[in-house]
C-alpha positions as CSV (number, residue, x, y, z in Angstrom):
1,M,-18.4,19.3,-15.3
2,M,-15.1,19.7,-17.0
3,M,-15.4,19.4,-20.8
4,I,-13.0,17.1,-22.6
5,P,-11.7,18.4,-25.9
6,L,-13.1,16.4,-28.8
7,R,-9.8,15.2,-30.0
8,R,-8.8,14.0,-26.6
9,A,-12.2,12.3,-26.0
10,F,-11.9,10.5,-29.3
11,R,-8.5,9.1,-28.3
12,F,-9.9,7.8,-25.0
13,Y,-12.9,6.3,-26.8
14,N,-10.6,4.5,-29.3
15,M,-8.4,2.9,-26.7
16,K,-8.5,-0.8,-27.5
17,K,-5.6,-2.4,-25.8
18,A,-3.8,-1.6,-22.6
19,I,-0.7,-3.1,-20.9
20,V,-0.5,-3.1,-17.1
21,I,3.2,-3.4,-16.0
22,G,3.1,-5.2,-12.7
23,S,1.0,-7.9,-11.1
24,G,0.6,-6.6,-7.6
25,A,-2.7,-5.7,-6.0
26,V,-2.8,-2.2,-7.7
27,G,-1.9,-3.6,-11.1
28,L,-4.6,-6.3,-10.8
29,C,-7.3,-3.9,-9.7
30,T,-6.3,-1.6,-12.6
31,A,-6.7,-4.5,-15.0
32,Y,-10.0,-5.4,-13.4
33,F,-11.6,-2.0,-13.9
34,L,-10.3,-1.5,-17.4
35,Q,-11.5,-4.9,-18.6
36,K,-14.9,-4.1,-17.2
37,E,-15.1,-1.2,-19.7
38,G,-14.3,-3.5,-22.6
39,V,-10.6,-2.7,-22.9
40,E,-8.3,-5.6,-24.0
41,V,-5.9,-5.9,-21.1
42,S,-2.5,-7.6,-20.7
43,V,-0.5,-7.8,-17.5
44,V,3.2,-8.0,-18.0
45,S,5.1,-9.0,-14.8
46,A,8.6,-9.6,-13.7
47,S,7.3,-12.1,-11.2
48,K,7.1,-15.8,-12.0
49,K,3.7,-17.4,-12.2
50,G,2.6,-18.5,-8.8
51,D,5.2,-16.3,-7.0
52,S,3.7,-15.1,-3.8
53,D,6.6,-13.3,-2.3
54,G,5.6,-9.7,-3.2
55,C,4.2,-7.1,-0.9
56,S,0.6,-7.6,-2.1
57,Y,0.8,-11.1,-0.6
58,G,2.8,-10.4,2.5
59,N,1.2,-7.2,3.8
60,A,-0.9,-6.9,7.0
61,G,-4.2,-7.1,5.1
62,M,-5.6,-4.0,6.6
63,I,-8.0,-1.6,4.9
64,V,-7.6,1.7,6.7
65,P,-9.9,4.7,6.5
66,S,-8.4,5.5,9.9
67,H,-5.1,6.4,8.4
68,L,-5.6,10.1,7.7
69,T,-2.0,11.2,8.2
70,P,0.6,10.7,5.5
71,L,4.0,9.4,6.3
72,A,5.5,12.9,5.7
73,A,4.1,14.8,8.7
74,P,5.5,17.2,11.4
75,G,7.5,15.4,14.1
76,V,8.3,12.4,11.9
77,I,11.9,13.6,11.3
78,R,12.5,14.1,15.0
79,K,11.2,10.6,15.9
80,G,13.2,9.2,13.0
81,I,16.5,10.6,14.2
82,K,15.9,9.0,17.6
83,W,15.0,5.6,16.1
84,L,18.1,5.6,14.0
85,L,20.2,5.1,17.1
86,D,18.3,1.9,18.1
87,P,19.2,-1.2,16.1
88,Q,15.7,-2.7,16.8
89,S,13.7,0.4,16.1
90,P,10.8,0.6,13.6
91,L,12.8,2.8,11.2
92,Y,16.2,2.3,9.6
93,I,17.9,4.2,6.7
94,K,21.0,2.4,5.4
95,P,23.8,5.0,5.2
96,R,24.9,5.4,1.6
97,L,25.9,8.1,-0.9
98,N,23.0,7.7,-3.4
99,A,21.7,10.5,-5.4
100,D,18.1,9.1,-5.5
101,L,18.0,8.7,-1.8
102,I,19.4,12.1,-1.1
103,S,16.9,13.7,-3.4
104,W,14.1,11.7,-1.9
105,L,15.1,12.7,1.7
106,W,15.1,16.4,0.6
107,H,11.6,16.1,-0.8
108,F,10.5,14.2,2.3
109,I,11.8,16.9,4.6
110,Q,10.1,19.6,2.5
111,S,6.8,17.7,2.6
112,S,6.8,17.0,6.4
113,N,4.6,20.0,7.3
114,T,1.2,20.8,8.5
115,R,-0.1,21.8,5.1
116,N,0.7,18.4,3.6
117,V,-1.2,16.7,6.5
118,Q,-4.2,19.1,6.1
119,E,-4.5,18.7,2.3
120,A,-3.8,15.0,2.3
121,G,-6.1,13.9,5.1
122,P,-9.5,14.4,3.3
123,L,-8.1,12.7,0.1
124,L,-6.7,9.7,2.1
125,L,-10.0,9.3,3.8
126,E,-12.1,9.5,0.7
127,M,-10.0,7.0,-1.2
128,N,-9.8,4.5,1.7
129,V,-13.5,4.6,2.4
130,E,-14.3,4.1,-1.3
131,S,-11.7,1.4,-1.5
132,R,-13.1,-0.4,1.5
133,D,-16.6,-0.4,0.0
134,L,-15.2,-1.6,-3.4
135,F,-13.5,-4.6,-1.6
136,K,-17.0,-5.6,-0.3
137,S,-18.8,-5.0,-3.6
138,I,-16.2,-6.9,-5.7
139,S,-16.4,-9.8,-3.3
140,D,-20.2,-9.8,-3.5
141,K,-20.6,-9.2,-7.3
142,E,-17.9,-11.6,-8.4
143,A,-18.5,-14.3,-5.7
144,L,-15.0,-14.1,-4.4
145,N,-14.0,-15.2,-0.9
146,Y,-11.0,-13.3,0.4
147,H,-12.5,-13.2,3.9
148,Y,-13.4,-9.5,4.0
149,E,-14.3,-8.5,7.6
150,R,-15.2,-5.0,8.8
151,G,-14.2,-5.5,12.4
152,G,-12.3,-2.3,12.8
153,L,-8.7,-1.5,13.8
154,M,-7.4,-1.0,17.4
155,M,-4.6,1.4,18.1
156,L,-3.0,0.2,21.4
157,Y,-0.8,2.4,23.5
158,K,1.2,1.9,26.7
159,T,2.4,5.4,27.5
160,N,0.8,8.7,28.3
161,A,2.6,10.4,25.4
162,Y,1.0,8.0,22.8
163,Q,-2.4,8.2,24.6
164,D,-2.4,12.0,24.1
165,E,-1.3,11.6,20.5
166,E,-3.8,8.9,19.6
167,E,-6.8,10.5,21.3
168,H,-5.9,13.8,19.5
169,L,-5.9,12.0,16.2
170,A,-9.2,10.3,17.1
171,E,-10.9,13.6,17.7
172,K,-9.8,14.8,14.2
173,A,-11.0,11.5,12.7
174,R,-14.4,12.0,14.4
175,E,-14.6,15.4,12.7
176,F,-14.3,13.5,9.4
177,G,-17.3,11.3,10.4
178,L,-15.4,8.1,11.4
179,E,-17.0,5.9,14.0
180,I,-14.5,5.7,17.0
181,E,-14.5,4.4,20.5
182,V,-11.8,5.1,23.1
183,L,-11.2,2.1,25.4
184,N,-9.5,2.1,28.8
185,A,-7.2,-0.7,30.1
186,V,-10.1,-2.6,31.7
187,Q,-12.3,-2.5,28.6
188,L,-9.4,-3.7,26.5
189,R,-8.7,-6.6,28.8
190,D,-12.3,-7.6,28.4
191,H,-12.2,-7.1,24.6
192,E,-9.0,-9.0,24.0
193,N,-9.6,-11.5,26.7
194,Q,-7.8,-14.4,25.1
195,L,-4.4,-12.7,24.8
196,E,-5.1,-10.4,27.7
197,A,-4.2,-6.9,26.6
198,D,-1.7,-5.2,28.9
199,V,-2.0,-1.6,27.8
200,L,-2.9,1.8,29.0
201,G,-5.7,2.1,26.5
202,G,-6.6,2.1,22.8
203,V,-8.6,3.8,20.1
204,W,-11.0,1.5,18.2
205,Y,-11.6,2.7,14.6
206,K,-14.8,0.8,13.7
207,S,-14.8,1.9,10.1
208,D,-11.7,-0.2,9.2
209,A,-11.7,-3.7,7.7
210,H,-9.2,-6.4,6.8
211,I,-8.9,-9.3,4.4
212,V,-6.5,-12.3,3.8
213,P,-4.2,-10.8,1.1
214,Q,-3.0,-14.0,-0.4
215,R,-6.6,-15.1,-1.0
216,F,-7.4,-11.8,-2.6
217,M,-4.5,-12.0,-4.9
218,E,-5.2,-15.6,-5.9
219,E,-8.9,-15.1,-6.4
220,I,-8.7,-11.8,-8.4
221,T,-6.0,-13.3,-10.6
222,D,-8.2,-16.3,-11.4
223,L,-11.1,-14.0,-12.1
224,L,-9.1,-11.9,-14.5
225,V,-7.9,-14.9,-16.4
226,K,-11.6,-16.1,-16.7
227,K,-12.5,-12.7,-18.0
228,G,-9.8,-12.9,-20.8
229,V,-7.0,-10.8,-19.3
230,Q,-3.7,-12.1,-20.6
231,F,-0.8,-12.6,-18.2
232,H,2.8,-12.6,-19.2
233,Y,5.0,-13.7,-16.3
234,D,8.8,-13.7,-15.8
235,K,9.1,-10.8,-18.2
236,R,11.3,-8.1,-16.7
237,I,11.1,-5.0,-18.9
238,D,14.6,-4.1,-20.1
239,S,13.8,-1.3,-22.5
240,I,11.1,1.1,-23.5
241,V,10.9,2.2,-27.1
242,K,9.7,5.7,-27.5
243,E,8.6,7.3,-30.7
244,N,7.1,10.8,-31.3
245,G,6.3,11.4,-27.7
246,R,4.6,8.0,-27.2
247,I,5.7,4.6,-26.1
248,K,5.8,2.4,-29.2
249,S,6.6,-0.8,-27.3
250,I,8.2,-2.3,-24.2
251,K,10.7,-5.1,-24.4
252,S,11.9,-7.9,-22.1
253,L,14.8,-10.2,-23.1
254,Q,12.4,-12.7,-24.6
255,E,9.5,-10.6,-26.0
256,E,8.2,-7.3,-27.2
257,F,4.8,-5.9,-26.3
258,E,2.7,-3.3,-28.0
259,A,-0.5,-1.5,-26.9
260,D,-2.4,1.8,-27.1
261,E,-1.8,2.6,-23.4
262,Y,0.8,1.6,-20.9
263,I,0.1,1.7,-17.1
264,L,3.1,1.5,-14.8
265,C,2.2,-0.4,-11.6
266,S,5.7,-1.7,-10.7
267,G,5.9,-0.6,-7.1
268,S,9.4,0.0,-5.8
269,W,10.9,-0.7,-9.2
270,S,8.9,2.0,-10.9
271,Q,11.5,4.8,-10.6
272,E,14.2,2.8,-12.4
273,M,11.9,1.9,-15.2
274,V,11.2,5.5,-16.3
275,K,14.6,7.0,-15.9
276,T,15.4,6.4,-19.6
277,L,12.2,8.5,-20.3
278,Q,13.7,11.4,-18.3
279,I,10.8,11.3,-15.9
280,N,11.6,11.9,-12.2
281,L,9.5,9.6,-10.1
282,P,11.0,9.7,-6.5
283,I,10.4,6.4,-4.8
284,Q,12.3,4.6,-2.1
285,A,11.7,1.0,-1.2
286,G,10.6,0.7,2.4
287,K,11.3,-2.8,3.5
288,G,8.9,-4.4,5.9
289,Y,8.8,-7.8,7.6
290,H,6.2,-10.2,8.8
291,L,6.1,-13.3,10.9
292,H,3.1,-15.5,10.1
293,I,2.0,-17.9,12.9
294,P,-0.3,-20.7,11.8
295,S,-3.1,-22.0,13.9
296,V,-2.5,-19.9,17.0
297,P,-3.9,-21.3,20.3
298,L,-5.1,-17.9,21.5
299,Q,-6.3,-15.5,18.8
300,L,-6.5,-11.7,18.5
301,K,-10.1,-10.5,18.2
302,T,-9.5,-7.2,16.4
303,P,-6.6,-6.2,14.1
304,S,-4.3,-4.0,16.1
305,I,-1.3,-1.6,15.8
306,L,1.0,-1.5,18.7
307,C,1.7,2.3,18.7
308,E,5.1,2.6,20.4
309,A,6.5,-0.4,18.6
310,K,4.9,0.4,15.2
311,V,3.9,-3.3,14.9
312,A,0.7,-4.5,13.2
313,M,-1.1,-7.7,14.2
314,T,-3.8,-9.2,12.0
315,P,-5.9,-12.3,12.7
316,M,-6.3,-14.2,9.4
317,L,-8.7,-17.0,10.0
318,N,-6.9,-19.3,12.5
319,D,-3.5,-17.7,11.8
320,L,-1.9,-14.5,13.1
321,R,0.3,-12.2,11.0
322,I,2.6,-9.8,12.9
323,S,4.2,-7.1,10.7
324,G,6.5,-4.2,11.1
325,T,9.5,-1.9,10.4
326,M,10.3,0.6,7.7
327,E,13.8,0.0,6.4
328,F,15.3,2.1,3.6
329,A,18.1,0.0,2.1
330,G,17.5,0.1,-1.6
331,L,16.1,-2.8,-3.6
332,D,17.5,-5.2,-1.1
333,L,15.3,-8.1,0.2
334,S,17.8,-9.5,2.7
335,V,16.6,-9.9,6.2
336,N,17.9,-7.6,8.9
337,K,17.8,-9.8,12.0
338,N,17.9,-6.9,14.4
339,R,14.7,-5.5,12.9
340,V,13.0,-8.9,13.1
341,E,14.0,-9.2,16.7
342,G,12.5,-5.8,17.4
343,I,9.2,-7.1,16.2
344,K,9.5,-10.3,18.2
345,N,10.4,-8.4,21.4
346,S,7.4,-6.1,21.3
347,V,4.3,-8.3,21.2
348,D,4.4,-9.8,24.7
349,K,4.8,-6.3,26.1
350,Y,1.2,-5.6,24.9
351,F,-0.4,-9.0,25.5
352,K,0.3,-11.0,28.7
353,K,-0.7,-14.3,27.3
354,F,1.2,-14.1,24.0
355,D,3.7,-16.9,23.9
356,K,7.0,-15.9,22.2
357,N,7.8,-19.5,21.6
358,L,5.3,-19.3,18.7
359,F,8.0,-17.5,16.8
360,N,10.4,-20.5,17.0
361,G,11.1,-21.9,13.6
362,L,9.3,-19.2,11.6
363,I,11.1,-17.8,8.5
364,P,10.7,-14.0,8.3
365,W,9.1,-12.6,5.2
366,A,10.5,-9.4,3.7
367,G,8.9,-7.1,1.1
368,L,9.5,-3.7,-0.5
369,R,6.8,-1.0,-0.3
370,P,7.1,1.9,-2.8
371,V,7.2,5.1,-0.7
372,S,6.9,8.6,-2.2
373,P,8.4,11.6,-0.4
374,D,5.0,13.2,0.5
375,G,3.2,9.9,1.5
376,L,0.8,10.0,-1.5
377,P,0.7,7.7,-4.4
378,Y,1.3,8.6,-8.1
379,I,-1.9,8.1,-10.0
380,G,-2.5,9.6,-13.4
381,R,-1.2,10.4,-16.9
382,S,2.3,11.4,-17.8
383,K,2.6,14.9,-19.1
384,S,5.5,14.1,-21.3
385,I,4.6,10.7,-22.7
386,S,1.1,10.8,-24.1
387,N,0.2,7.1,-23.7
388,L,1.9,6.4,-20.3
389,S,0.1,6.4,-17.0
390,F,1.2,5.7,-13.4
391,N,-0.4,3.8,-10.5
392,T,2.3,3.3,-8.0
393,G,4.0,4.7,-4.9
394,H,1.3,3.6,-2.4
395,A,3.7,2.8,0.5
396,M,2.0,1.0,3.3
397,M,-1.5,1.5,1.8
398,G,-1.0,-0.5,-1.4
399,L,-3.5,-3.1,-0.6
400,S,-5.9,-0.7,1.1
401,F,-5.9,1.6,-1.9
402,A,-5.8,-1.0,-4.6
403,P,-9.5,-1.1,-5.7
404,I,-10.0,2.7,-5.7
405,S,-6.6,3.3,-7.4
406,G,-7.6,0.9,-10.2
407,K,-11.0,2.5,-10.5
408,V,-9.6,6.1,-10.5
409,L,-6.9,5.3,-13.1
410,S,-9.5,3.6,-15.4
411,E,-11.8,6.7,-15.1
412,I,-8.9,8.9,-16.1
413,L,-8.0,6.8,-19.1
414,L,-11.5,6.3,-20.4
415,N,-13.2,9.6,-19.4
416,G,-10.3,12.1,-19.1
417,R,-10.9,12.6,-15.4
418,S,-11.9,10.8,-12.2
419,K,-14.8,11.5,-9.8
420,I,-12.1,11.9,-7.2
421,N,-9.9,15.0,-7.4
422,T,-6.4,13.6,-8.2
423,D,-4.5,16.9,-8.4
424,R,-2.4,16.0,-5.4
425,L,-1.5,12.6,-7.0
426,D,0.1,14.0,-10.1
427,P,2.9,11.5,-11.1
428,E,5.2,14.3,-12.2
429,R,4.7,16.6,-9.2
430,F,8.4,16.5,-8.3
431,N,9.7,17.2,-11.8
């Protein structure tokens, strides 16, 4: 076991008060695990109280041990260039001369290699499995009901090319010990008999789970309030006061906040917040959309990803949420109608009995996912600011990773290290 220097251990032991900046799923789980250890926690959020527009509320609700491959992987750039020519494709990068975007793209290209996939895969699996189990244990221990279901995830494909790719990934996942079943077209029609799947086949990752994200956010927020966590809403941080290599305070227009430790969980806005501290935290906001259909007449049995379309479908009680796209357009929440149409036009190609009229009158939701260049989050202490830590950059796995990210960060703050090796998650790895 790694020994912690006495002086450092004393500092961890004497941490009394921590401020979590950001009230998304990762921030709330960080607050949860810190308060469990007796730390006085405050959550400072730019969101208004009751605001449910963020990514933690609008995501697909999937908990995904199956996702072993980071976004930065071989072949992604080739596919991306092809998609850029299609206005309804799953990927879009808004052309602009922006230094942060250019730097991020450079790091992304450098990270899109076999080594990144090989090194990231075991870590992604370990964290997702631990996080899945934490969702269940938190629900049981705290008597929360966010409708945790371990029904798996179906990867559905219509072409031979994606069949080969998905079955190859499935074999690798089996080597990691995941429970997997490959289904043919007939088996999938029997499995998804309400909507009548019209596909070549699919891979069923039985180790995955899903929840209703809005219920999770509401219930864990209420729980934290009951446990004494203080929430300060509508407080956008405008300045960070640094003194002797430490953060002395953070300031909004209305108020100043002081603590022993500061944990940045601000998602897509994290990079801008630390620029004045001369910390390089490459993040691009990856905009995604969903269409939430209430009380569907025919329901999907198992959460599914439509491989060619890159669209996710999640049953949420009687409702059905359909999500997709990765749009890099800065901190812009406006709705790109072409991307939404791309989502709408894909679903009935995979399910014969899906009625596109169900989309009529729905208002598309848009949210910004914080994407790092190598597809891994930033979790850990700053090397340059002694009382600053990061828990951000989770991209599409923010909800899936939330409990384990909160637990890992709390272990680092209180013990000096985590049980999970976080070397690949170093927040200043691109400095």
